[in-house]
C-alpha positions as CSV (number, residue, x, y, z in Angstrom):
1,M,0.0,0.0,0.0
2,T,2.8,2.5,0.8
3,A,4.6,1.7,-2.4
4,L,1.4,2.6,-4.3
5,L,1.1,5.9,-2.4
6,K,4.8,6.7,-3.1
7,K,4.3,5.9,-6.8
8,Y,1.3,8.1,-7.3
9,R,2.1,10.8,-4.7
10,L,1.9,13.7,-7.1
11,E,-1.4,12.6,-8.6
12,I,-3.0,12.2,-5.2
13,I,-1.8,15.6,-4.1
14,G,-3.1,17.1,-7.3
15,V,-6.5,15.5,-6.9
16,L,-6.8,16.7,-3.3
17,M,-5.7,20.2,-4.1
18,G,-7.9,20.4,-7.1
19,A,-10.9,19.2,-5.1
20,V,-10.3,21.9,-2.5
21,G,-9.9,24.5,-5.3
22,G,-13.0,23.3,-7.1
23,Y,-15.1,23.6,-4.0
24,A,-13.6,27.0,-3.1
25,Y,-14.5,28.2,-6.6
26,Y,-18.1,27.0,-6.1
27,H,-18.3,28.7,-2.7
28,Y,-16.8,32.0,-3.6
29,V,-17.6,32.5,-7.3
30,G,-20.3,30.0,-8.1
31,C,-23.2,30.6,-10.4
32,A,-25.9,33.1,-9.4
33,T,-28.6,31.8,-11.8
34,G,-28.0,28.0,-11.2
35,T,-27.8,27.3,-14.9
36,C,-24.0,26.8,-15.1
37,S,-23.3,23.1,-15.5
38,I,-20.1,22.9,-13.6
39,T,-20.4,25.5,-10.8
40,S,-24.1,25.2,-10.1
41,K,-23.6,22.2,-7.6
42,P,-20.7,21.7,-5.2
43,L,-20.2,18.1,-6.2
44,N,-19.8,19.0,-9.9
45,S,-17.3,21.7,-9.1
46,T,-15.3,19.6,-6.7
47,L,-15.1,16.6,-9.0
48,Y,-14.1,18.9,-12.0
49,G,-11.4,20.5,-9.8
50,A,-10.1,17.1,-8.7
51,L,-9.8,15.9,-12.2
52,L,-8.0,19.0,-13.4
53,G,-5.7,19.0,-10.4
54,G,-4.8,15.3,-10.9
55,L,-4.1,15.8,-14.6
56,L,-2.0,18.9,-14.0
57,L,0.3,17.4,-11.5
58,S,0.6,14.1,-13.3
59,S,1.8,16.0,-16.4
60,L,4.5,17.7,-14.3
61,E,6.0,14.5,-13.1
62,P,9.4,13.9,-14.7
63,S,9.7,10.8,-16.9
64,H,11.7,8.0,-15.4
65,K,12.6,6.2,-18.6
66,Q,16.0,4.7,-18.6
67,S,18.1,5.4,-21.6
68,E,19.1,2.4,-23.6
69,T,22.8,1.7,-23.8
70,K,24.2,0.2,-27.0
71,Q,26.6,-2.6,-26.5
């Protein structure tokens, strides 16, 4: 379990930060009319933020590909 957490550490941090940011956006900005598809409900906004946060931090992770050595 700890190996899995270490491997996906950045993605997990990104999802959590995105979820907090998504909810904060709903709470402070939101949608006054209720017709906005993402910001009209806190669940939608939180899930959208979590998705974007996870994708953002997973794209910033350096690649760990080993270079092939020719013999």
